[in-house]
N, C-alpha and C positions, 0 to 999 in steps of 0.2 A: 731810243729806248734801251739799246744794249749798253750804252755808256752809263745810264742811270742805274741799271741793274748791276753793272760791274762796280760802280761806286758804292752801292748799298752792300753788296757782298764783301767788298774790301773793308768797309767800315765795321761790319759785323765781325769779320775775322779779326780785325785789329782789337775790338773790344774783348772778344773771347780769348785772344792770345794773352791778355794781361789780367784776366779776371781770376782771382783766387776765391774771394768771397765778395758779396755785395758791399759797397762802401758803407761803413757804419755798423756792419753786422757784428753781433756778439755771439760767439758759439761756446757751448759748454761741452766738455768731453770726458770720457773715461779711458784709461790706458792700462795695459799690462806690459811690463817690461822684463827683459831678461838681461842679467848682468853678464859681462864677458869674463869676470874674475872667477866666480865660483859656479860650478855646474848646477847646483840645486838652489841658487839664489834668484828670487823673483821679486818683482815690485808691482804694486797696484797704485793707481792714483787718479787724480782729477786735474783738469786744466780749464782755463778760461782763455779764449782767443778774441781779440778785438781787431777788426779790419779797419784801419784808419782810412785806407783807400783800396782800390782793387788789387794792388800788388804788394802791400805792406801789411803784415799781421803782427801784432804785439801779443805775447803769450805770458801767462803766469801758470805755473804748475806745481803740484805737490805730489810726492810719491812716498810710499812707505815700503821699505825693503825688508824682506823676510826670507827665510830658507825653509824648504820642505825637507823634513826628516833631519834637521840639523841637531848637533849635539847641544848640550846645555851651555857650552861656552860661547856659542854664536849669539851675537847681539845684532838685531835689526837696527835700521836707522831711518830717520826722516830726511827728506830732501826737498828743497825749495829752489825753483828756477824761474828767472825772468829773462825774456829775450825778445828778439825781433826776427822775423823771417821775410825774405823777399823771393819773388818768383825767379827761377832760373830758366825753366822751360814750361810750356803749357801745350799739351795735346788734349784739348777739351774732350772729355770731362776729367782727365788726369793732369795733375800739376806737380812739378818737381820744384821744391823750395829749399832754400838754405838760409841759415841764420846763425846768430851768435848771441851770447848773453851771459848773465851771471848765474852761478850755481852755488848753493850752499847746503851743507848737511851737518848732522850731529853725530857722525860716525866716530867712535872712540879709537879706532885703529889708525886713523889718519896720521897721528903723531908718530907712529912707528914707520910709516912709509913717506913721510913728508919730504925727505931728501930726494925721492924718486919723482915727485910732482914737478911738472913743468912750470906751473904758476899756481901757487896755493899758499894760504896762510890760515892760522887759527886765531880766533878771539874768544877767550873763555872756552866753552864747550862746543863752539860752532866753527866749521871750516868753510873757507871762502875760495872760490875759483871762477874759472870761465868755462864756457862750453861752446862747441861748434856743432850744429845740427844740420842734417840733410833729411828731407821728408818727401815722400811720395804721397800725394793727397788725391783721392778719387771721389768725385761727387756721385753718390747713388741717386739722390733726388735733391731738390732745391735746399731743404734744410738739413739733410743727412750726408756726412762725409766720413769715409774711412781712410786711415792713413797708416803708413809704416815709417818709422823714423830711426835714424842712427844718431846717437849722441856721443861725441868724443869730449871728454872733460879734462881740464888741465890739472885736476887733482891727482891724476894717475890712472893707469889702465884698470885698476881695481874698480873704478866707478863708471867706466864706459858702459853704455847700455844700448840695446836694440828694443824698440817698443812698437806695439800695434795698438790701435784704438779707433774710436769713432768720436765725432763731434756733432752736435745738433744745434741749430739756430731756432729757438722757440718763436722768433718773430719772422722767420723766413717765409717768403711768398711762394 
């Protein structure tokens, strides 16, 4: 009996150690982000996450950046990102993930700082680059998760962000 109990506990721990979301889960979330470049610059946005399996999550997100109390010269910008996250560590119900992906924005000042970018280019009025993200995800209940995330973007330090948010699975059990 002890061997059976040990095997069951071992299998449950193995499953929980790799679980980020249920396979096939689609989560919708809202985020608030703080830019590293300007002290009064913030962003709000939305994201969709799809868990292909227990340890891989595909993400699509949109953010709108603005500044509180900015002068008339400040222009906000829109940002679109697509990426994939994988689990690094899992201390259920908290999971640490990391990933990478594409990021694009319509910031007009990128042309002025394009030489400082590690990897970035423009096509028309849209700028393209890559991003690396690390996220701490905590499951409050089965359908509700909160997270904090650091995004480092190849377009330059001007576009790096720290964000917090929550996601919800409308079909979560």
